[in-house]
CHARMM internal coordinates of N, CA and C (Angstrom, degrees):
IC EDIT
DIST 1 N 1 CA 1.4718
DIST 1 CA 1 C 1.5447
ANGL 1 N 1 CA 1 C 110.88
DIST 1 C 2 N 1.2888
ANGL 1 CA 1 C 2 N 116.23
DIHE 1 N 1 CA 1 C 2 N 120.82
DIST 2 N 2 CA 1.4996
ANGL 1 C 2 N 2 CA 119.32
DIHE 1 CA 1 C 2 N 2 CA -175.34
DIST 2 CA 2 C 1.5576
ANGL 2 N 2 CA 2 C 111.02
DIHE 1 C 2 N 2 CA 2 C -127.28
DIST 2 C 3 N 1.3102
ANGL 2 CA 2 C 3 N 115.89
DIHE 2 N 2 CA 2 C 3 N 128.97
DIST 3 N 3 CA 1.4547
ANGL 2 C 3 N 3 CA 122.39
DIHE 2 CA 2 C 3 N 3 CA 178.33
DIST 3 CA 3 C 1.5079
ANGL 3 N 3 CA 3 C 112.33
DIHE 2 C 3 N 3 CA 3 C 50.29
DIST 3 C 4 N 1.3081
ANGL 3 CA 3 C 4 N 116.25
DIHE 3 N 3 CA 3 C 4 N 54.59
DIST 4 N 4 CA 1.4871
ANGL 3 C 4 N 4 CA 123.34
DIHE 3 CA 3 C 4 N 4 CA -179.74
DIST 4 CA 4 C 1.4928
ANGL 4 N 4 CA 4 C 109.56
DIHE 3 C 4 N 4 CA 4 C -80.29
DIST 4 C 5 N 1.3308
ANGL 4 CA 4 C 5 N 114.70
DIHE 4 N 4 CA 4 C 5 N 150.90
DIST 5 N 5 CA 1.4611
ANGL 4 C 5 N 5 CA 123.66
DIHE 4 CA 4 C 5 N 5 CA 178.14
DIST 5 CA 5 C 1.5124
ANGL 5 N 5 CA 5 C 111.83
DIHE 4 C 5 N 5 CA 5 C -60.77
DIST 5 C 6 N 1.3000
ANGL 5 CA 5 C 6 N 115.41
DIHE 5 N 5 CA 5 C 6 N 126.62
DIST 6 N 6 CA 1.4873
ANGL 5 C 6 N 6 CA 120.48
DIHE 5 CA 5 C 6 N 6 CA -176.59
DIST 6 CA 6 C 1.4942
ANGL 6 N 6 CA 6 C 112.79
DIHE 5 C 6 N 6 CA 6 C -89.28
DIST 6 C 7 N 1.3403
ANGL 6 CA 6 C 7 N 120.01
DIHE 6 N 6 CA 6 C 7 N 7.47
DIST 7 N 7 CA 1.4411
ANGL 6 C 7 N 7 CA 122.94
DIHE 6 CA 6 C 7 N 7 CA 179.40
DIST 7 CA 7 C 1.5203
ANGL 7 N 7 CA 7 C 114.56
DIHE 6 C 7 N 7 CA 7 C -93.69
DIST 7 C 8 N 1.3819
ANGL 7 CA 7 C 8 N 115.55
DIHE 7 N 7 CA 7 C 8 N -2.62
DIST 8 N 8 CA 1.4730
ANGL 7 C 8 N 8 CA 119.42
DIHE 7 CA 7 C 8 N 8 CA -178.94
DIST 8 CA 8 C 1.5250
ANGL 8 N 8 CA 8 C 105.71
DIHE 7 C 8 N 8 CA 8 C -116.44
DIST 8 C 9 N 1.3756
ANGL 8 CA 8 C 9 N 111.96
DIHE 8 N 8 CA 8 C 9 N 125.12
DIST 9 N 9 CA 1.5209
ANGL 8 C 9 N 9 CA 117.22
DIHE 8 CA 8 C 9 N 9 CA -173.19
DIST 9 CA 9 C 1.5017
ANGL 9 N 9 CA 9 C 114.39
DIHE 8 C 9 N 9 CA 9 C -65.30
DIST 9 C 10 N 1.3274
ANGL 9 CA 9 C 10 N 118.20
DIHE 9 N 9 CA 9 C 10 N -31.34
DIST 10 N 10 CA 1.4480
ANGL 9 C 10 N 10 CA 117.82
DIHE 9 CA 9 C 10 N 10 CA -178.74
DIST 10 CA 10 C 1.5229
ANGL 10 N 10 CA 10 C 116.26
DIHE 9 C 10 N 10 CA 10 C -72.53
DIST 10 C 11 N 1.3868
ANGL 10 CA 10 C 11 N 115.86
DIHE 10 N 10 CA 10 C 11 N -9.77
DIST 11 N 11 CA 1.4372
ANGL 10 C 11 N 11 CA 121.38
DIHE 10 CA 10 C 11 N 11 CA 174.31
DIST 11 CA 11 C 1.5292
ANGL 11 N 11 CA 11 C 111.83
DIHE 10 C 11 N 11 CA 11 C -79.47
DIST 11 C 12 N 1.3389
ANGL 11 CA 11 C 12 N 116.15
DIHE 11 N 11 CA 11 C 12 N -12.59
DIST 12 N 12 CA 1.5043
ANGL 11 C 12 N 12 CA 120.10
DIHE 11 CA 11 C 12 N 12 CA -171.12
DIST 12 CA 12 C 1.5190
ANGL 12 N 12 CA 12 C 107.16
DIHE 11 C 12 N 12 CA 12 C -112.79
DIST 12 C 13 N 1.3254
ANGL 12 CA 12 C 13 N 115.92
DIHE 12 N 12 CA 12 C 13 N 132.05
DIST 13 N 13 CA 1.4560
ANGL 12 C 13 N 13 CA 120.55
DIHE 12 CA 12 C 13 N 13 CA 176.07
DIST 13 CA 13 C 1.5610
ANGL 13 N 13 CA 13 C 108.35
DIHE 12 C 13 N 13 CA 13 C -128.48
DIST 13 C 14 N 1.3462
ANGL 13 CA 13 C 14 N 115.54
DIHE 13 N 13 CA 13 C 14 N 157.93
DIST 14 N 14 CA 1.4710
ANGL 13 C 14 N 14 CA 120.30
DIHE 13 CA 13 C 14 N 14 CA 174.03
DIST 14 CA 14 C 1.5430
ANGL 14 N 14 CA 14 C 108.92
DIHE 13 C 14 N 14 CA 14 C -58.87
DIST 14 C 15 N 1.2557
ANGL 14 CA 14 C 15 N 115.11
DIHE 14 N 14 CA 14 C 15 N 131.59
DIST 15 N 15 CA 1.4656
ANGL 14 C 15 N 15 CA 121.69
DIHE 14 CA 14 C 15 N 15 CA 178.04
DIST 15 CA 15 C 1.5491
ANGL 15 N 15 CA 15 C 114.53
DIHE 14 C 15 N 15 CA 15 C 90.70
DIST 15 C 16 N 1.3319
ANGL 15 CA 15 C 16 N 119.22
DIHE 15 N 15 CA 15 C 16 N -8.99
DIST 16 N 16 CA 1.4810
ANGL 15 C 16 N 16 CA 119.03
DIHE 15 CA 15 C 16 N 16 CA -179.89
DIST 16 CA 16 C 1.5128
ANGL 16 N 16 CA 16 C 108.29
DIHE 15 C 16 N 16 CA 16 C -75.80
DIST 16 C 17 N 1.3142
ANGL 16 CA 16 C 17 N 112.22
DIHE 16 N 16 CA 16 C 17 N 157.23
DIST 17 N 17 CA 1.5224
ANGL 16 C 17 N 17 CA 120.07
DIHE 16 CA 16 C 17 N 17 CA -177.80
DIST 17 CA 17 C 1.4902
ANGL 17 N 17 CA 17 C 109.24
DIHE 16 C 17 N 17 CA 17 C -95.17
DIST 17 C 18 N 1.3335
ANGL 17 CA 17 C 18 N 114.16
DIHE 17 N 17 CA 17 C 18 N 124.03
DIST 18 N 18 CA 1.5061
ANGL 17 C 18 N 18 CA 121.26
DIHE 17 CA 17 C 18 N 18 CA -175.29
DIST 18 CA 18 C 1.5330
ANGL 18 N 18 CA 18 C 111.96
DIHE 17 C 18 N 18 CA 18 C -134.13
DIST 18 C 19 N 1.2634
ANGL 18 CA 18 C 19 N 113.29
DIHE 18 N 18 CA 18 C 19 N 164.69
DIST 19 N 19 CA 1.4691
ANGL 18 C 19 N 19 CA 121.91
DIHE 18 CA 18 C 19 N 19 CA 167.74
DIST 19 CA 19 C 1.5157
ANGL 19 N 19 CA 19 C 110.14
DIHE 18 C 19 N 19 CA 19 C -110.28
DIST 19 C 20 N 1.3358
ANGL 19 CA 19 C 20 N 117.92
DIHE 19 N 19 CA 19 C 20 N 126.45
DIST 20 N 20 CA 1.4888
ANGL 19 C 20 N 20 CA 121.25
DIHE 19 CA 19 C 20 N 20 CA -179.85
DIST 20 CA 20 C 1.5089
ANGL 20 N 20 CA 20 C 109.99
DIHE 19 C 20 N 20 CA 20 C -119.56
DIST 20 C 21 N 1.3281
ANGL 20 CA 20 C 21 N 114.31
DIHE 20 N 20 CA 20 C 21 N 158.96
DIST 21 N 21 CA 1.4766
ANGL 20 C 21 N 21 CA 120.54
DIHE 20 CA 20 C 21 N 21 CA 168.83
DIST 21 CA 21 C 1.5221
ANGL 21 N 21 CA 21 C 107.30
DIHE 20 C 21 N 21 CA 21 C -111.99
DIST 21 C 22 N 1.2955
ANGL 21 CA 21 C 22 N 117.43
DIHE 21 N 21 CA 21 C 22 N 123.48
DIST 22 N 22 CA 1.4451
ANGL 21 C 22 N 22 CA 123.37
DIHE 21 CA 21 C 22 N 22 CA -179.85
DIST 22 CA 22 C 1.5068
ANGL 22 N 22 CA 22 C 108.06
DIHE 21 C 22 N 22 CA 22 C -80.37
DIST 22 C 23 N 1.3567
ANGL 22 CA 22 C 23 N 116.26
DIHE 22 N 22 CA 22 C 23 N 153.46
DIST 23 N 23 CA 1.4427
ANGL 22 C 23 N 23 CA 121.44
DIHE 22 CA 22 C 23 N 23 CA -176.60
DIST 23 CA 23 C 1.5354
ANGL 23 N 23 CA 23 C 113.85
DIHE 22 C 23 N 23 CA 23 C -50.84
DIST 23 C 24 N 1.3115
ANGL 23 CA 23 C 24 N 118.03
DIHE 23 N 23 CA 23 C 24 N -45.12
DIST 24 N 24 CA 1.4620
ANGL 23 C 24 N 24 CA 121.50
DIHE 23 CA 23 C 24 N 24 CA -178.42
DIST 24 CA 24 C 1.5408
ANGL 24 N 24 CA 24 C 113.75
DIHE 23 C 24 N 24 CA 24 C -76.03
DIST 24 C 25 N 1.3987
ANGL 24 CA 24 C 25 N 116.89
DIHE 24 N 24 CA 24 C 25 N -4.66
DIST 25 N 25 CA 1.4198
ANGL 24 C 25 N 25 CA 119.37
DIHE 24 CA 24 C 25 N 25 CA 174.37
DIST 25 CA 25 C 1.5424
ANGL 25 N 25 CA 25 C 112.91
DIHE 24 C 25 N 25 CA 25 C -109.27
DIST 25 C 26 N 1.3062
ANGL 25 CA 25 C 26 N 118.47
DIHE 25 N 25 CA 25 C 26 N 10.40
DIST 26 N 26 CA 1.4582
ANGL 25 C 26 N 26 CA 121.42
DIHE 25 CA 25 C 26 N 26 CA -175.06
DIST 26 CA 26 C 1.5223
ANGL 26 N 26 CA 26 C 110.77
DIHE 25 C 26 N 26 CA 26 C -61.37
DIST 26 C 27 N 1.3100
ANGL 26 CA 26 C 27 N 118.86
DIHE 26 N 26 CA 26 C 27 N -40.70
DIST 27 N 27 CA 1.4871
ANGL 26 C 27 N 27 CA 123.83
DIHE 26 CA 26 C 27 N 27 CA -179.05
DIST 27 CA 27 C 1.5014
ANGL 27 N 27 CA 27 C 109.31
DIHE 26 C 27 N 27 CA 27 C -64.94
DIST 27 C 28 N 1.3074
ANGL 27 CA 27 C 28 N 117.74
DIHE 27 N 27 CA 27 C 28 N -48.09
DIST 28 N 28 CA 1.4908
ANGL 27 C 28 N 28 CA 120.51
DIHE 27 CA 27 C 28 N 28 CA -178.42
DIST 28 CA 28 C 1.4831
ANGL 28 N 28 CA 28 C 113.42
DIHE 27 C 28 N 28 CA 28 C -79.35
DIST 28 C 29 N 1.3362
ANGL 28 CA 28 C 29 N 118.26
DIHE 28 N 28 CA 28 C 29 N -20.90
DIST 29 N 29 CA 1.4668
ANGL 28 C 29 N 29 CA 122.09
DIHE 28 CA 28 C 29 N 29 CA -178.54
DIST 29 CA 29 C 1.5146
ANGL 29 N 29 CA 29 C 112.83
DIHE 28 C 29 N 29 CA 29 C 73.97
DIST 29 C 30 N 1.3090
ANGL 29 CA 29 C 30 N 116.65
DIHE 29 N 29 CA 29 C 30 N 16.75
DIST 30 N 30 CA 1.4549
ANGL 29 C 30 N 30 CA 119.22
DIHE 29 CA 29 C 30 N 30 CA -179.16
DIST 30 CA 30 C 1.5992
ANGL 30 N 30 CA 30 C 110.32
DIHE 29 C 30 N 30 CA 30 C -65.80
DIST 30 C 31 N 1.3289
ANGL 30 CA 30 C 31 N 114.78
DIHE 30 N 30 CA 30 C 31 N 130.01
DIST 31 N 31 CA 1.4621
ANGL 30 C 31 N 31 CA 119.35
DIHE 30 CA 30 C 31 N 31 CA -178.19
DIST 31 CA 31 C 1.4918
ANGL 31 N 31 CA 31 C 112.77
DIHE 30 C 31 N 31 CA 31 C -99.55
DIST 31 C 32 N 1.3674
ANGL 31 CA 31 C 32 N 115.65
DIHE 31 N 31 CA 31 C 32 N 147.63
DIST 32 N 32 CA 1.4395
ANGL 31 C 32 N 32 CA 123.21
DIHE 31 CA 31 C 32 N 32 CA 176.08
DIST 32 CA 32 C 1.4924
ANGL 32 N 32 CA 32 C 106.23
DIHE 31 C 32 N 32 CA 32 C -122.21
DIST 32 C 33 N 1.3602
ANGL 32 CA 32 C 33 N 117.53
DIHE 32 N 32 CA 32 C 33 N 133.15
DIST 33 N 33 CA 1.4939
ANGL 32 C 33 N 33 CA 117.59
DIHE 32 CA 32 C 33 N 33 CA -179.71
DIST 33 CA 33 C 1.5409
ANGL 33 N 33 CA 33 C 109.55
DIHE 32 C 33 N 33 CA 33 C -108.66
DIST 33 C 34 N 1.3308
ANGL 33 CA 33 C 34 N 113.08
DIHE 33 N 33 CA 33 C 34 N 155.55
DIST 34 N 34 CA 1.4361
ANGL 33 C 34 N 34 CA 117.33
DIHE 33 CA 33 C 34 N 34 CA 175.32
DIST 34 CA 34 C 1.5553
ANGL 34 N 34 CA 34 C 109.58
DIHE 33 C 34 N 34 CA 34 C 171.50
DIST 34 C 35 N 1.3013
ANGL 34 CA 34 C 35 N 114.79
DIHE 34 N 34 CA 34 C 35 N -173.67
DIST 35 N 35 CA 1.4135
ANGL 34 C 35 N 35 CA 121.82
DIHE 34 CA 34 C 35 N 35 CA -178.98
DIST 35 CA 35 C 1.5188
ANGL 35 N 35 CA 35 C 113.18
DIHE 34 C 35 N 35 CA 35 C -99.89
DIST 35 C 36 N 1.3142
ANGL 35 CA 35 C 36 N 117.14
DIHE 35 N 35 CA 35 C 36 N 137.73
DIST 36 N 36 CA 1.4582
ANGL 35 C 36 N 36 CA 123.61
DIHE 35 CA 35 C 36 N 36 CA -174.61
DIST 36 CA 36 C 1.5578
ANGL 36 N 36 CA 36 C 109.18
DIHE 35 C 36 N 36 CA 36 C -71.23
DIST 36 C 37 N 1.3577
ANGL 36 CA 36 C 37 N 113.85
DIHE 36 N 36 CA 36 C 37 N 127.01
DIST 37 N 37 CA 1.4747
ANGL 36 C 37 N 37 CA 118.46
DIHE 36 CA 36 C 37 N 37 CA 175.31
DIST 37 CA 37 C 1.5460
ANGL 37 N 37 CA 37 C 107.31
DIHE 36 C 37 N 37 CA 37 C -99.81
DIST 37 C 38 N 1.3266
ANGL 37 CA 37 C 38 N 118.61
DIHE 37 N 37 CA 37 C 38 N -43.62
DIST 38 N 38 CA 1.4670
ANGL 37 C 38 N 38 CA 124.49
DIHE 37 CA 37 C 38 N 38 CA -178.84
DIST 38 CA 38 C 1.5178
ANGL 38 N 38 CA 38 C 110.89
DIHE 37 C 38 N 38 CA 38 C -138.83
DIST 38 C 39 N 1.3263
ANGL 38 CA 38 C 39 N 116.03
DIHE 38 N 38 CA 38 C 39 N 144.21
DIST 39 N 39 CA 1.4599
ANGL 38 C 39 N 39 CA 119.54
DIHE 38 CA 38 C 39 N 39 CA 171.38
DIST 39 CA 39 C 1.5439
ANGL 39 N 39 CA 39 C 106.30
DIHE 38 C 39 N 39 CA 39 C -100.12
DIST 39 C 40 N 1.3503
ANGL 39 CA 39 C 40 N 115.91
DIHE 39 N 39 CA 39 C 40 N 120.84
DIST 40 N 40 CA 1.4861
ANGL 39 C 40 N 40 CA 120.02
DIHE 39 CA 39 C 40 N 40 CA -172.40
DIST 40 CA 40 C 1.5072
ANGL 40 N 40 CA 40 C 112.57
DIHE 39 C 40 N 40 CA 40 C -94.38
DIST 40 C 41 N 1.3211
ANGL 40 CA 40 C 41 N 120.08
DIHE 40 N 40 CA 40 C 41 N -25.06
DIST 41 N 41 CA 1.4667
ANGL 40 C 41 N 41 CA 124.71
DIHE 40 CA 40 C 41 N 41 CA -178.59
DIST 41 CA 41 C 1.5276
ANGL 41 N 41 CA 41 C 108.47
DIHE 40 C 41 N 41 CA 41 C -81.28
DIST 41 C 42 N 1.3145
ANGL 41 CA 41 C 42 N 116.59
DIHE 41 N 41 CA 41 C 42 N 127.34
DIST 42 N 42 CA 1.4764
ANGL 41 C 42 N 42 CA 120.86
DIHE 41 CA 41 C 42 N 42 CA -178.11
DIST 42 CA 42 C 1.5610
ANGL 42 N 42 CA 42 C 112.19
DIHE 41 C 42 N 42 CA 42 C -88.62
DIST 42 C 43 N 1.3238
ANGL 42 CA 42 C 43 N 115.89
DIHE 42 N 42 CA 42 C 43 N -26.73
DIST 43 N 43 CA 1.4770
ANGL 42 C 43 N 43 CA 117.19
DIHE 42 CA 42 C 43 N 43 CA -175.46
DIST 43 CA 43 C 1.5471
ANGL 43 N 43 CA 43 C 110.04
DIHE 42 C 43 N 43 CA 43 C -74.27
DIST 43 C 44 N 1.3386
ANGL 43 CA 43 C 44 N 117.54
DIHE 43 N 43 CA 43 C 44 N 158.90
DIST 44 N 44 CA 1.5026
ANGL 43 C 44 N 44 CA 120.44
DIHE 43 CA 43 C 44 N 44 CA -177.39
DIST 44 CA 44 C 1.5363
ANGL 44 N 44 CA 44 C 112.14
DIHE 43 C 44 N 44 CA 44 C -67.86
DIST 44 C 45 N 1.3426
ANGL 44 CA 44 C 45 N 117.60
DIHE 44 N 44 CA 44 C 45 N -23.27
DIST 45 N 45 CA 1.4475
ANGL 44 C 45 N 45 CA 118.39
DIHE 44 CA 44 C 45 N 45 CA 176.01
DIST 45 CA 45 C 1.5121
ANGL 45 N 45 CA 45 C 112.42
DIHE 44 C 45 N 45 CA 45 C -154.11
DIST 45 C 46 N 1.2928
ANGL 45 CA 45 C 46 N 118.63
DIHE 45 N 45 CA 45 C 46 N 161.62
DIST 46 N 46 CA 1.4793
ANGL 45 C 46 N 46 CA 122.98
DIHE 45 CA 45 C 46 N 46 CA 179.37
DIST 46 CA 46 C 1.5361
ANGL 46 N 46 CA 46 C 107.08
DIHE 45 C 46 N 46 CA 46 C -149.51
DIST 46 C 47 N 1.3481
ANGL 46 CA 46 C 47 N 114.08
DIHE 46 N 46 CA 46 C 47 N 133.72
DIST 47 N 47 CA 1.4843
ANGL 46 C 47 N 47 CA 118.27
DIHE 46 CA 46 C 47 N 47 CA -173.88
DIST 47 CA 47 C 1.5334
ANGL 47 N 47 CA 47 C 114.44
DIHE 46 C 47 N 47 CA 47 C -62.42
DIST 47 C 48 N 1.3067
ANGL 47 CA 47 C 48 N 117.55
DIHE 47 N 47 CA 47 C 48 N -26.50
DIST 48 N 48 CA 1.4573
ANGL 47 C 48 N 48 CA 120.28
DIHE 47 CA 47 C 48 N 48 CA -177.43
DIST 48 CA 48 C 1.5584
ANGL 48 N 48 CA 48 C 112.09
DIHE 47 C 48 N 48 CA 48 C -99.37
DIST 48 C 49 N 1.3317
ANGL 48 CA 48 C 49 N 115.54
DIHE 48 N 48 CA 48 C 49 N 0.86
DIST 49 N 49 CA 1.4576
ANGL 48 C 49 N 49 CA 118.57
DIHE 48 CA 48 C 49 N 49 CA 178.82
DIST 49 CA 49 C 1.5535
ANGL 49 N 49 CA 49 C 109.00
DIHE 48 C 49 N 49 CA 49 C 112.82
DIST 49 C 50 N 1.3171
ANGL 49 CA 49 C 50 N 113.75
DIHE 49 N 49 CA 49 C 50 N 150.12
DIST 50 N 50 CA 1.4924
ANGL 49 C 50 N 50 CA 120.69
DIHE 49 CA 49 C 50 N 50 CA 179.90
DIST 50 CA 50 C 1.5481
ANGL 50 N 50 CA 50 C 106.93
DIHE 49 C 50 N 50 CA 50 C -74.59
DIST 50 C 51 N 1.3088
ANGL 50 CA 50 C 51 N 115.53
DIHE 50 N 50 CA 50 C 51 N 134.29
DIST 51 N 51 CA 1.4782
ANGL 50 C 51 N 51 CA 118.97
DIHE 50 CA 50 C 51 N 51 CA 178.69
DIST 51 CA 51 C 1.5350
ANGL 51 N 51 CA 51 C 110.68
DIHE 50 C 51 N 51 CA 51 C -82.45
DIST 51 C 52 N 1.3144
ANGL 51 CA 51 C 52 N 115.49
DIHE 51 N 51 CA 51 C 52 N 128.09
DIST 52 N 52 CA 1.4720
ANGL 51 C 52 N 52 CA 120.72
DIHE 51 CA 51 C 52 N 52 CA 179.75
DIST 52 CA 52 C 1.4999
ANGL 52 N 52 CA 52 C 110.97
DIHE 51 C 52 N 52 CA 52 C -131.66
DIST 52 C 53 N 1.3308
ANGL 52 CA 52 C 53 N 116.13
DIHE 52 N 52 CA 52 C 53 N 162.29
DIST 53 N 53 CA 1.4679
ANGL 52 C 53 N 53 CA 124.56
DIHE 52 CA 52 C 53 N 53 CA 168.78
DIST 53 CA 53 C 1.4446
ANGL 53 N 53 CA 53 C 107.56
DIHE 52 C 53 N 53 CA 53 C -108.78
DIST 53 C 54 N 1.3425
ANGL 53 CA 53 C 54 N 118.16
DIHE 53 N 53 CA 53 C 54 N 130.73
DIST 54 N 54 CA 1.4158
ANGL 53 C 54 N 54 CA 120.70
DIHE 53 CA 53 C 54 N 54 CA 178.76
DIST 54 CA 54 C 1.5686
ANGL 54 N 54 CA 54 C 109.90
DIHE 53 C 54 N 54 CA 54 C -89.64
DIST 54 C 55 N 1.3341
ANGL 54 CA 54 C 55 N 115.15
DIHE 54 N 54 CA 54 C 55 N 165.66
DIST 55 N 55 CA 1.4918
ANGL 54 C 55 N 55 CA 119.07
DIHE 54 CA 54 C 55 N 55 CA 179.65
DIST 55 CA 55 C 1.5423
ANGL 55 N 55 CA 55 C 111.87
DIHE 54 C 55 N 55 CA 55 C -59.67
DIST 55 C 56 N 1.3222
ANGL 55 CA 55 C 56 N 116.51
DIHE 55 N 55 CA 55 C 56 N -24.23
DIST 56 N 56 CA 1.4893
ANGL 55 C 56 N 56 CA 120.23
DIHE 55 CA 55 C 56 N 56 CA 178.37
DIST 56 CA 56 C 1.5348
ANGL 56 N 56 CA 56 C 110.97
DIHE 55 C 56 N 56 CA 56 C -79.98
DIST 56 C 57 N 1.3459
ANGL 56 CA 56 C 57 N 118.40
DIHE 56 N 56 CA 56 C 57 N -6.78
DIST 57 N 57 CA 1.4604
ANGL 56 C 57 N 57 CA 120.50
DIHE 56 CA 56 C 57 N 57 CA 178.19
DIST 57 CA 57 C 1.5489
ANGL 57 N 57 CA 57 C 112.81
DIHE 56 C 57 N 57 CA 57 C 98.03
DIST 57 C 58 N 1.2866
ANGL 57 CA 57 C 58 N 117.59
DIHE 57 N 57 CA 57 C 58 N -6.07
DIST 58 N 58 CA 1.4417
ANGL 57 C 58 N 58 CA 120.58
DIHE 57 CA 57 C 58 N 58 CA -179.06
DIST 58 CA 58 C 1.5463
ANGL 58 N 58 CA 58 C 108.58
DIHE 57 C 58 N 58 CA 58 C -78.52
DIST 58 C 59 N 1.3438
ANGL 58 CA 58 C 59 N 114.02
DIHE 58 N 58 CA 58 C 59 N 144.75
DIST 59 N 59 CA 1.4572
ANGL 58 C 59 N 59 CA 120.53
DIHE 58 CA 58 C 59 N 59 CA -178.26
DIST 59 CA 59 C 1.5095
ANGL 59 N 59 CA 59 C 108.33
DIHE 58 C 59 N 59 CA 59 C -120.79
DIST 59 C 60 N 1.3731
ANGL 59 CA 59 C 60 N 116.08
DIHE 59 N 59 CA 59 C 60 N 136.05
DIST 60 N 60 CA 1.4247
ANGL 59 C 60 N 60 CA 118.75
DIHE 59 CA 59 C 60 N 60 CA 177.50
DIST 60 CA 60 C 1.5217
ANGL 60 N 60 CA 60 C 109.93
DIHE 59 C 60 N 60 CA 60 C -172.01
DIST 60 C 61 N 1.3065
ANGL 60 CA 60 C 61 N 115.69
DIHE 60 N 60 CA 60 C 61 N -178.49
DIST 61 N 61 CA 1.4584
ANGL 60 C 61 N 61 CA 122.65
DIHE 60 CA 60 C 61 N 61 CA -178.69
DIST 61 CA 61 C 1.5225
ANGL 61 N 61 CA 61 C 109.81
DIHE 60 C 61 N 61 CA 61 C -98.47
DIST 61 C 62 N 1.3354
ANGL 61 CA 61 C 62 N 115.36
DIHE 61 N 61 CA 61 C 62 N 134.42
DIST 62 N 62 CA 1.4760
ANGL 61 C 62 N 62 CA 122.75
DIHE 61 CA 61 C 62 N 62 CA -176.30
DIST 62 CA 62 C 1.5005
ANGL 62 N 62 CA 62 C 108.45
DIHE 61 C 62 N 62 CA 62 C -71.10
DIST 62 C 63 N 1.3181
ANGL 62 CA 62 C 63 N 115.28
DIHE 62 N 62 CA 62 C 63 N 126.89
DIST 63 N 63 CA 1.4559
ANGL 62 C 63 N 63 CA 122.48
DIHE 62 CA 62 C 63 N 63 CA 173.29
DIST 63 CA 63 C 1.4997
ANGL 63 N 63 CA 63 C 110.55
DIHE 62 C 63 N 63 CA 63 C -100.19
DIST 63 C 64 N 1.3234
ANGL 63 CA 63 C 64 N 117.03
DIHE 63 N 63 CA 63 C 64 N -35.41
DIST 64 N 64 CA 1.4788
ANGL 63 C 64 N 64 CA 121.63
DIHE 63 CA 63 C 64 N 64 CA -179.68
DIST 64 CA 64 C 1.5104
ANGL 64 N 64 CA 64 C 110.67
DIHE 63 C 64 N 64 CA 64 C -147.03
DIST 64 C 65 N 1.3358
ANGL 64 CA 64 C 65 N 116.87
DIHE 64 N 64 CA 64 C 65 N 137.38
DIST 65 N 65 CA 1.4466
ANGL 64 C 65 N 65 CA 122.18
DIHE 64 CA 64 C 65 N 65 CA 169.31
DIST 65 CA 65 C 1.4767
ANGL 65 N 65 CA 65 C 106.34
DIHE 64 C 65 N 65 CA 65 C -95.83
DIST 65 C 66 N 1.3059
ANGL 65 CA 65 C 66 N 117.86
DIHE 65 N 65 CA 65 C 66 N 114.57
DIST 66 N 66 CA 1.4999
ANGL 65 C 66 N 66 CA 121.31
DIHE 65 CA 65 C 66 N 66 CA -174.40
DIST 66 CA 66 C 1.4950
ANGL 66 N 66 CA 66 C 109.95
DIHE 65 C 66 N 66 CA 66 C -82.98
DIST 66 C 67 N 1.3206
ANGL 66 CA 66 C 67 N 118.61
DIHE 66 N 66 CA 66 C 67 N -46.78
DIST 67 N 67 CA 1.4575
ANGL 66 C 67 N 67 CA 121.12
DIHE 66 CA 66 C 67 N 67 CA 177.98
DIST 67 CA 67 C 1.5201
ANGL 67 N 67 CA 67 C 111.55
DIHE 66 C 67 N 67 CA 67 C -158.41
DIST 67 C 68 N 1.3216
ANGL 67 CA 67 C 68 N 116.92
DIHE 67 N 67 CA 67 C 68 N 161.58
DIST 68 N 68 CA 1.5010
ANGL 67 C 68 N 68 CA 119.32
DIHE 67 CA 67 C 68 N 68 CA -179.72
DIST 68 CA 68 C 1.4286
ANGL 68 N 68 CA 68 C 110.02
DIHE 67 C 68 N 68 CA 68 C -97.88
END
COOR INIT
IC SEED 1 N 1 CA 1 C
IC BUILD
């Protein structure tokens, strides 16, 4: 799975490698990458991306799922 859409919850699993945009980077679009620790969005999809917490503790919305 390469560069999968981050707005669909079933595309994201605990431990997968993703690029997120944090709330304070939404205007600049600066991406942060890391491995998913927790999936915070409960709904099956979200137009701005599924909200996750990375293993580093950063929280943001998934823009791309790089690998599982």
